[in-house]
C-alpha atoms as one frame of an Amber mdcrd trajectory, in Angstrom:
protein
 -21.156  10.575   5.865 -21.720   8.882   2.480 -23.234   5.672   1.733 -19.951
   4.131   0.377 -17.829   5.427   3.384 -21.017   3.315   5.533 -20.033   0.694
   3.385 -15.973   0.570   3.814 -16.289   0.796   7.529 -18.841  -2.162   7.216
 -16.232  -4.160   5.484 -13.376  -3.100   7.333 -14.859  -3.979  11.112 -16.232
  -7.173   9.503 -12.188  -7.917   8.108 -10.767  -7.168  11.383 -13.113  -9.025
  13.197 -12.493 -12.319  11.323  -8.817 -11.340  11.165  -8.408 -10.536  14.741
 -11.203 -13.890  15.484  -8.879 -16.125  13.307  -5.627 -15.191  13.895  -5.508
 -12.723  16.865  -4.721  -9.325  14.711  -6.869  -6.657  13.452  -6.651  -3.408
  15.080  -3.105  -2.373  14.017  -2.484  -4.510  11.172  -6.147  -4.045   9.782
  -7.979  -1.358  10.890  -5.239   1.132  10.748  -4.133   0.920   7.034  -7.907
   0.563   5.686  -8.799   3.764   7.265  -5.685   5.514   5.808  -6.167   4.278
   2.127 -10.053   3.601   1.842 -11.273   6.513   4.330  -8.624   8.909   3.989
  -7.500   9.349   7.562  -4.373  10.648   8.570  -2.111   8.274  10.764  -3.019
   9.685  14.252  -6.560   9.885  13.730  -6.398   6.113  12.061  -4.357   5.075
  15.431  -6.762   6.784  17.539  -9.959   5.106  15.971  -8.592   2.221  15.833
  -7.758   2.138  19.662 -11.624   3.591  20.101 -12.471   0.547  18.522 -10.344
  -1.833  21.146 -11.779  -0.350  24.199 -15.139  -1.881  23.322 -15.655  -5.514
  24.008 -14.813  -6.545  20.408 -13.203  -9.519  20.959 -15.537 -11.080  23.686
 -16.914 -13.603  21.206 -13.526 -14.824  19.788 -12.010 -14.867  23.824 -15.272
 -16.960  24.820 -14.356 -19.786  21.883 -10.965 -20.077  22.511 -11.379 -20.339
  26.463 -13.965 -22.779  25.827 -11.340 -24.360  23.402  -8.756 -24.157  26.883
  -6.357 -22.075  24.671  -6.293 -19.067  26.003  -3.034 -18.497  29.228  -5.605
 -16.343  31.374  -2.375 -15.477  33.855  -0.076 -14.343  30.552  -2.788 -12.118
  29.600  -3.656 -10.568  32.666  -0.059  -9.268  32.941   0.228  -8.552  29.560
  -3.078  -6.699  29.658  -2.039  -4.234  32.572   1.400  -3.413  31.556  -0.151
  -2.964  27.762  -1.848  -0.055  29.515   1.232   1.380  30.494   2.342   1.006
  27.295  -0.304   2.250  25.259  -0.369   5.623  27.205   3.822   5.944  26.538
   3.565   4.656  22.919   0.171   7.327  22.117   2.212  10.334  23.896   5.262
   9.427  21.878   3.402   8.846  18.541   1.820  12.318  18.880   4.858  14.206
  19.260   5.981  12.699  15.648   5.029  13.191  12.262   2.609  11.312  11.163
   5.174  10.831   8.132   7.440   9.156  10.432   4.990   7.052  12.356   3.753
   5.924   9.105   7.080   4.803   7.999   7.804   2.998  11.321   4.590   1.046
  11.043   5.307  -0.243   7.744   8.821  -1.256   8.413   7.552  -3.206  11.752
   5.009  -4.811   9.617   7.148  -5.563   6.809   9.910  -7.148   9.382   6.888
  -9.063  11.378   5.410 -10.260   7.752   8.598 -11.644   6.486   9.147 -13.429
   9.980   5.616 -15.448   9.774   6.068 -16.525   6.067   9.403 -17.985   6.732
   8.154 -19.688  10.448   5.004 -20.548   8.138   7.014 -22.201   5.358   9.575
 -23.520   7.484   7.051 -25.332   9.521   5.009 -26.818   6.159   8.070 -28.078
   5.011   8.742 -30.048   8.081   5.138 -31.827   8.015
């Protein structure tokens, strides 16, 4: 592992951590594309690495801050977390049966659609303030 790779990994970690704490994203939206374009990983390897990161208690401090501010719904989160396990298992099996190029295309389209929806929603709310 080169020094440049280590620096990239540190920057990916800090950027995804900040964005995760700030707006609740980081894994798929930041880590996966960064590993592909800056580190040169394939789609499946980047997804697996991102999921590995999420296995660790990376969000514990952000969760603590949101919990202290009473800005977290524990019941909803618990239901999502439990069903996320099943969904992640099914999704990973499905992804690994597809070509990495097709997975990358689907991922890009999903990010584009979500981005467009968020931009429009944010713009509309700013106009109403």
